[in-house]
N, C-alpha and C positions, 0 to 999 in steps of 0.2 A: 215142726210137724206138717205144716202146709207144704213144704218142699218135698217131704217124703210122699205125701198123698199125690202130688203132681207127678213124681217119678213113677209111682205105681200105676197111675193112669196111662202112662206112656207105653206100658207093656213090658214084656221080658227083655226086649232089646235095649231098654234103658239101663239095665244092670251092667252090661259090658261097657257102655258109654260112661257110666258113673265110675266104674272101676278104673277106666282109662284116665279119667280126670284126676283121681286120687294118685295114680302112679305118676302122672305128669307133674302134679304139684310137688310130689316127693323129689323127683329128678331136678326140677327147677330150683327148689330150695337148697338141695345138696350141692349142685354145681355152682350156684351163686356164692355160697359160703366158701367153697374150695377156691374159686377163682379170686374172690375178694381177698382172701387170706394170702394167696400166692402173690398177688400184685402189690399188696400193701408193703411187703418187706423188701422189694427189689431195690429202691433207691438207697436205703440204708445199707443193704447187703453189698451193693456195688462200691460204695464209699469205703466200707470196712475191708472188703477183700482186696481192693486196690492198695490200701495202706499196708496191709500185711504182706502182700506180694512184693511191693516195692522195697520192703526190708529184706527180701530174699528168704522169708520164712515159709517155705512150702508146707512143712509139717503143721505149722500154726494155722495156715490157711485151710488145710484139710480138716483139722480139728474144729475150726470155726464153722465149716460147711456141715460137719456132723451135728453140731449144736443147733444150727439154724433150722434144719429139717424142712426146707422149702424146695419147690421145684427147681429154682435157679441154683440153689446150693447143691442139690443132688447132681445136677449137670456138671457144675464146676468141679465138684469132688471127684467125679469119675475121670475128668481130664487131668486134674492135678496128680492123681495116682499114677498116671502114665508119663509124668514129666521127664523121667530119666530115659525114656525110650525114644525121645525125639519129638519134634514139632508135629510131624505127620500123625503119630500115634495119639498125641494129645487131642488134636483136632478130630480125629476119627472117634475117639472115646466120647468127646463132647457131643458130636453129632448123633451117635448111637443113644447116648443118655437122653438127649433132647427129644428124639423120636419116642422113647419110652415115656417120658414125662408128658408129652403132648397126648399120647394115647390114654394116660391116666386122667388128664384134664377133660378129655372128650368122653369119658365113661358115662354111659347113660344117654348121650345125645341122640344116638341112633334110635333108642326107644322113644324119645320125645318126637323125633321126626316121623316115626311110624304112627304115633298117636295123632299127630297133626293131619295125617292123610287118611287114617282109618276111621277116626271118630265121625267125620261128616258122612262117610260112606255107610257107617252103621246107622246114622240118623236117617239117611235116605232109605235104607233097607227097612227100617221100622215104619217109615211112612208108607212105603209100598205095601207091606204086609197089612198095615192098618186099613189102607184103601181097599185092599182085596176083601178084608172083613166087612167093610162098609157095603161093597157091591154084593157080597154074599147075603147081607141082610136085606138088600133090595130084592134079591131073588126070592128069599124066604117069604117076604111080604107080597110077592107076586106083583111087584111094580106099584103097589099101593102105599109106599112109604112116603111120609111127609117130611119136610125139611128138618123138623125137630128130631126125627128118628135117626137122621144121618149126621146132624151137626156135631153131636157128642163124639161119635166115632171118628169123624174127620179131624177135629181139633186135637183129639188125643193122639191120632196118628202123626199130625204135624209137630207135636211136642218133641218127638225123637229127632226130627230134622233140626229144629231150633237148638236143642241141647247139644246135638252132635256138632253143628256148625260152631257153636260157642266154644266148646272144648277144643275143636280143631284150630280155630283162629287164635285162641290164647296160646295153645301149644306151639303153633307156628311162629308167633311173634317172639315168644321167649326163646325158641330154638335159634332164630336169627340173632337175637341179642347175645345169647351165650356164645355162639360161634364167633361173632365179632369180638366179644370180650377175650376169648381164647386167642384169636389171631393177634390182638394187640399185646396180649401177655407174651406170646411167642416172640414177637418183635422185640419186646423189652429183654427177654432172655437171650436173644441173639446178640443184642448190644452188649450185654454183660459178658457173654461167651467170647465175642470178638475182642473185647477189651482185655480180658484175662489172657487170651492167646497172645495178643500183642505184648503184654507185660512179660509173659514167660519167655517170649522170643528175645526181648531186650535183655532180660536177666541172663539168658543162656549165652548171648554174645558177650556180656560182661564177664561171666564166669570163665569163658574160653580165653 
């Protein structure tokens, strides 16, 4: 209840800042779960897919990718479906699928980046409007205002800056963390993709 009363004292500008914080928390939790789940299965997936492909069982590898339902599995599945069309088409299919999966992983990050920049600005806007109100009060009192008349209005105005900066800093920190996590995941998926391409090329030479 105390938090609610503080938010109300900050004025109407606290509402969009508060809503921004809720959206940011939602994006952070969602992306964290998605990235963690995608990264967790990569080592096991690589071992399993290598074993299947070395046996020359392309259909079995495709079926395994369908069952796995991970970002790496989706990428490899698209490449394996083109294995009869040659090495170049397999590589192209994997690259296209990779771009699509990265786009899925980055879903919502632009919103988080926007919040990290906009929340502090909203806070400053609230402070400016609050200070305008404080000076208008001085004018109404014809310059006879004492410090206690202004102190309340000023600290209430500064609440928006403090809250906006807090939301912006937290959003920015998690944005950088999530971007770094996605970059590491992309590197892992590239290793899997290159390994699969090499195995397919070896098997193609054997079959020929």
